[in-house]
Residue, then its C-alpha position, 0 to 999 in steps of 0.5 A: m500500500e502507498l501512503s497517497e491511498l490513505v490521503a486520497y481516502a481521508e480526503q474522499k471520505y471526510q473532506i480532510k485535505e493533507q497539510h505540509k506546514w514545514t518548508d524545510f522538511p517538505g517530506f513531513s505533512v498532516l492530517c487533521h480532525p474536520q471538527t476539533g481541528k487537532w492532528v490525527a495523522l503525521f506523515m513522513r517520507q524519507w529517501d533511502t539512499d542506500t536502497g534507492t527508493e522512498i521510505e513512507r511512514c505515518d504516526l496515527k492516532c487511534g489508540k496503542q491498543s491497536l498493537l494488541e488487537l492487530k499484531k501486524p508486522y507493519l504496526s509498531a509504536p509510534i516514531r515522532m509522536r508520544g502517548q498511549k493514542w498513537i502508533s505507527i504504520a509502515f507502508d510497504k507491499e505487505t501493508e493492508p488497505e483494509v486494515i489501515f482505512k479502519l484505523f483511520d476511521r477509528a482515529i477520526t471517531s475517537g476524535e470526535q467531540r462529545g456533546y448532545t443537542i436537545v430540540l424542545d420545539t420544532p413546530s412545522s407548517p402543514a405545508a412542510i409535511t408531506y406524506q407518502d402512501t405505503a401499502l402496509p399489511f394487516f397483522g395476520s393478513a396474507y397480503i404481501p407488497e409486491k417485490e420490485v423486479l429485477p431485469e435479467r441482464l443484472r440478475q445475470m451479473r451479479r451472478l458473475f460476482e466470485y466471493g471469497r477474499e475482499s482484497a484490492y485485486d479481487r474486487a477490481k477483478n470482479f468489477y471488470r468481469q461484471g463491467m465487460f458484461m454490461q458495457d452496452y447495458e441501457d436502463d430507464a429508471p432514473w437515478s435517485g437518492d445519496f450513495v456514498c462509498y470509497f472504491p465503489t463497484y457495482h456490488d455495493l449498489t442496490t438493484k434500485q440504485l444500479r438501474g438508476y446508475f445504467s440509466w444516468r450512464s445512457h445519458i452521459r454517453r449521449g452527452d447529456y450530463l445529469p447529476i448523481a451521486t459522486s461516489a456513483a460517478y466515480i464507477y463510470v470513471y473506473e469503467l473507462l480506466n479499465g476500457i469498459g466502454a471504450a474502443s481504445p486507450e485513446d478513446s478512454l482518454q477522450k472520454l475521461k476528458a470530455f467527462e471532465s468537462g461536461f460533468i465537473d467543469s460545468g458545475i454538475g459533479d463534485a469539483r474535488m474529482r478532478q484532483n483524481l482524474r488529472r493523476w489518473m489520466p496520465e498514469f492510464a496513457v503510461t501503463q498503456n505506452l501510448p505515444p508521449e506526446i499524448a500523455r503530456q496532453y493530460a499530465d499536470p502542466e505544472l509538473l511538465e513546466r518543472d521538468t522542461s526547466l531542469a532540462i534547460l538548466q542543465r544545458p543552457e547553452g542550447y536554449s534562448d535567453e527568454e527560455v533560460f530565464s523563465a527556467l530561472c524563474m521557475f524554481s526563484g519565484k518573483k524575485l528575478t522578475v523584480s530585480p532592477v537589473v531586469a526592470t531597467d533594460s529587460d533584454r540586456g538584464k535577462h541576457l546577463f542572468c542567463e549568461a551567468w547561469r551558463s558560464a557557472a553550469a559549465h565551469y563550476r565543480y564542487k566534489e566532482k559535481d557540476l552546478f545543475t547537480l549541487c543545486f537539483g541533485g540527479r534523478m531519483t528511482r523509487r516505485w511507482y503505483p499507477l491508478a493505485n487509488a482506483v478500482y483498476f484490474q491489470q488483465n495482463r502483466p505488461n512486458d518490460v517497458d522503458y517510457s520517457l514522458d520527457a527529458s527529465r522523467s522516465y518510467h520503467c517496469r520489470s516483471g510488472v513492478w513500475q518505478v519512476k526515474a525523476y528529479e525529487k524536489l525533497y533533494f533540491d538545494r535551494n540554498k545554493f541556487q538562491g546563493f547564486l541568484h542572490e550573487t549575480d543579482l547583488r553584482l549586477r545591479r553594482y555593475l549597471k548602477t541600478g541602486r537598490y543594492l544588496r548586502e553580500r553573503p561570504e557563503d555565496a562568493w564561490a560564484i563571484p568568478y563566474i559572474d565577473a567573467v560575464i560582466e567584463a564580457d559585457r563591459r568589452a561588448a559595450l565599448e565596441a559598440e561604441r567605436p565609431k563605424i567608418t565605411i569607405d567607398l573604394s570605387g572612386l579611389e582612382q578617380i581621386r587619384k587622377d583628380a589629385r595628380t591634376t590639382r598637383d601639376s596645375l600647382l607646380t612650376e616648370e622646373e618642379l614638374a621637370e624634376m618629377e618627371d626625372d624621379e618618375d622616370t627612375s622609379g618607374s624603371y624600379t617598378d617596371s622591372h618588378t611587374e615584368g617578373n611573374l606576380p601573384d594571381v591576386p587583384l593587387d597592383s604593383i605599387q601594393i606588391q612593393i608595399l607588401r614585400a617591403l614590409l615582409h622585408g622589414d623595410s620602411v614604406g613611408k617614402l614609397i606612399r609619399e611618392n605615389h601620393l598614397t595614405p597609409s589607411l587607403v592602402a590598408d584598406r585596398i590590400n585587406e580587400a584584395l587578399f580577403d578572399e584569399i587570406g579570409d582576414t585582415v593582413l595589414l594594420c595602420e596605427d598611428d599612419e604606420l603599416s604593419l603586417v599581422e604576425d600570423y600571416k606573414e608565411e602566408l604573404e610570402r607564399i602568395l608573393g613568391g619571397t620577400q625579395p625587395 
């Protein structure tokens, strides 16, 4: 038996909800008496790292004499509570649900307030009194009221019930056998009255109630949702979970969803059924080995969101800033969304938070564990009891099954025993996670000068190097973005040179022109001697080649640039443009009008130019 079965029993029969009173101890919870508010049960859940299973126990206020009356191996003295009113229960495969439920009933009964109310006078108006005609036989008369006629189909159904042990398995087996026999039956006797039962089946109904139920079911199958007792409505749900009245597992799920919408959402049925439906539908999908995308349609959205967030935080480099930030918020509450880092500049603030997590997640290690594992632990394996708190008959033991619901949660079945492998909230280190976010928020507020600064905490100092690395990268990117971008159109450079020569010639005297012609003849012979040879197969002119060879040889090129009336920055731009297709990067730098070659590309230039000869 699983502890959750007792939780479901208490809620359905007594409307008692489980209360988690201690945030630091999520494995502990209590049930309180519906009248007095006093504790009647203390639940304890603890993970056993040696066996890899979860230990479930309960201290129950049903009287210590129960240990003498029921000598069961799973019953013992209380663990946490003190006094003669408490015992302890261990939940495992030997624990018998019917025994535990009776002990819980005893705990509720013994805790009821004692007292009486005496009504001296309750006058009733004649209109409030309703009389019904009932045929009563006279004493000694042979008259006997006519018995209710039982339809033959119902008579046959009752004969299918096998009496014997009243175990949960036998109860479910009888229900399945009778349900398959009656899956097409319809009746026309309306339902009336009330019916309260835990784990209800056909066998718990009277003849009148059976006819009323099957009449009500006929209306439900036509989409006509009528009121009925909640316990009777559960019989219809159990039918669908057992495939009674459904063409396939997918059809069962669709009908369960339609029932939730038409019966519960419409306000006709008890809204408290929704919690069980939301649990049973995805469990049913898994046990029937339906595609994961179908199971996810019926799974708890919060559980899926938590699983998705864990997968994102484990490998954040593959997700966008928006996805990583949402995942961080999933486990941090509203703290990040109200931070002035995000309020001041949403996109930049979110990016910095995400980059800090990516940096720390990739590089931080403590005792051979990464940051994600330190904050959220590893995936734990524990027993899983699908549909345990429903009347469910498993016809055939499933073969070995490995079923992945999502990246963070999977289910495994071996020899009919199910296990779930997932991250357990009980083992999250929220202090580690919140400490990282606090230190990140603190340092980003200072960096961005947002005000409302936070107080430093020495225990979070381990995160500083990873946050500072992100801040430094952002600072460099901001400086680079502030630099002015200069775009030069080189297409008209040759025309500019011609216009410059024309302007120069118009300003020179005849003697200066004659001297320049003599110099050009001399330098021209030098240039021609090199252009006549084998030039490299790149779009460089002879002057550009001379400049590159001189730089490779370590010579100054200032005179060569002045003689050809060039500017260093334009020379660098033209050469880099010409060599980009060949080398794919900048090879020539211009700083303070001085040209220099990038060291990494000198050998490549020598190969292109055929050597360093001047």
